[in-house]
N, C-alpha and C positions, 0 to 999 in steps of 0.2 A: 732074240729082239724080231718085230711083226714088222717092216714097213705101215702097214695100214692105219689109218687117221678113223680115230676113235668116234664114234657119232656127232659128239661136241664139237668135234677136233673136226668135222666135213662140214658140220653148218657153219664155222667161224669161217673155215676157206671158201663158202660160197655167197657168206655174205663181204669178204673182205675183196674178191673178186671184182670185175671192171666188166669184165664181157665174156659173156655165155656161149658155149654152142649149143647150137637148136638144131637138132634132125628130127624129123616126120618121113614120112614112108610116102611114095609113091604108090599109086594105084597096079603097078606092080611088080611094087616090094621093094623096088632100090630106096634108097637115104638120101636124101638131102639135107645138109649139113650147114645152116648158118649164123653167123656171129648175134651176136641180138643183146641189147641192151637189159638189165632184168634187176627184181627184187625179190632179195629171201625173207620173206617172213612169215613164222609162225608153222617153218617145215615144210616150205608148198614154195616155189615158186612165180614168180608172176612176170609177166609180158606184154605188150603191144607188138602188136601187129595191124598195119592198112585192112580196113574191114574188105576191102578186095583181093589182097595176100592168097597167093595162089596156097597159102600155108594154113587157110583156113578149110580152101576143097579139103585137104591132102586129111587135115584131122577130121572132116568130116566124115571121110569113106576110112579113118583106123585114125583111133585115139589113142594111137602110141605110139612112143616116142622116146628121143635122148638126149641127156643135159650136163654137159663138160663144162666143166670150168680147171685151168692149169697155170702153173706160173713155175717159173724158177728159166733158165739159160742156160747153164753148167748139168752137167746129166747129173751132180747128189745135189743140186738146186731144185731137181722134179718133181716136183706134186702137185696131184689129182682129183680130182670129188667128179665121176661118173654118176648118175641117177637114173634108170629106167623110170619111163615116169609115164603117167597118163592123162591126157589133155585136153581138160573140156573152157568152152569159153564162159565167160565168168560175166555174167548177168549184171546191171550197177545194185547198187545196195551198198552194205554198210563194211563185205570184204570188200569188194571191188575198188572203197573211198579208202580203207586201207593203202590195202594194194597201190592203187596210184598218189597218193601220201607218198611211198615210199621210194618211190619211180624218179618220184619231183624231185622228192630232196636228194635222192643219189647222184641222182644225172644235174640238180640244177648247177649249169653255166656251159655247161659239155655238148649244150642243143649248137640249130643253126636260129636264126631269129627268122620269121616271115618273111622279113624281105630282101633275105638274099637266096631267097630259091623260086624260080622261075612258076607261072600260074599255072603251070602241071604237076610240077612237085608237090607242093602248093594240094591242091589238088585232092593227089595220091594218099596224100597225108592228115585231110583234111576230116577225111571218119575215118577213127581209132578203136581196135573195141583189144581188150584183153582177157589175157591166157593164164589157165592157170594150171600148173605142171604140180599133180599129185604124184611123188613117190610110190614107186612102184618094189618091198621088198627092200636091203639094205641099199646102200651106198655103196660103188667098188672104187674103192680109193686107194694112194698110194703114195709116200713122201723118202722120196731116196738119201733123204739127210741120215736116217734114222738107221741105214743100211752100215754093217759094221766092217769096215778096213782093214787091212791087214796094220799095224803098226811098227815094224821092222822091214826095213827097206835094205836090207841086207842082204845078201845071196845068203840061201841055207846051204853050207859045206858041209852037209853029211855022208 
C-alpha cells in the first residue's frame, strides 16, 4: 500500500489547508520559507504579498519555489503535499479576479481591520500584488495513516 496521495487527494488537501509554507530562493541560493494564506484554484496556488515585499525581489531573480501544506500532530496523522512551483506576478484580469474572490471567501473573518493596525502597517499592506504558483512536475505527498501497522501485539515466541 502506498502512502502517496492521488492528484485529486493532493489538491483536496491543498483546498482544505488554512496556511501554506511558501519557499523562495535568495540570490546566493539559500531558501527562505514563510507561512502564507493562499487559495488553490484550477490546480494553481494564488497568494498575495505587499508590493514592497522581499519575496518579489527574490522571484524576479529566480522564479523557482516550493509550496507545502501539512496536517497532523501524532505520527499516524502526518500528511503533507509539497509542490515545486514556478512563481509569476499576476496582472489584473479574469484570473486575478477569480483568485482574489477565492482568497476573500476563504479568509473572510480572519484578517485584521484597518483600525487595529498602525499607520505604517496599513501603508505596508496597502499595495498588494497577486502571485500565481504553477506546479512544475508532480506533487510530493505522503499520508502516514496509510502505513500498515502490525495487528498483533503479543511477542513472537518462535
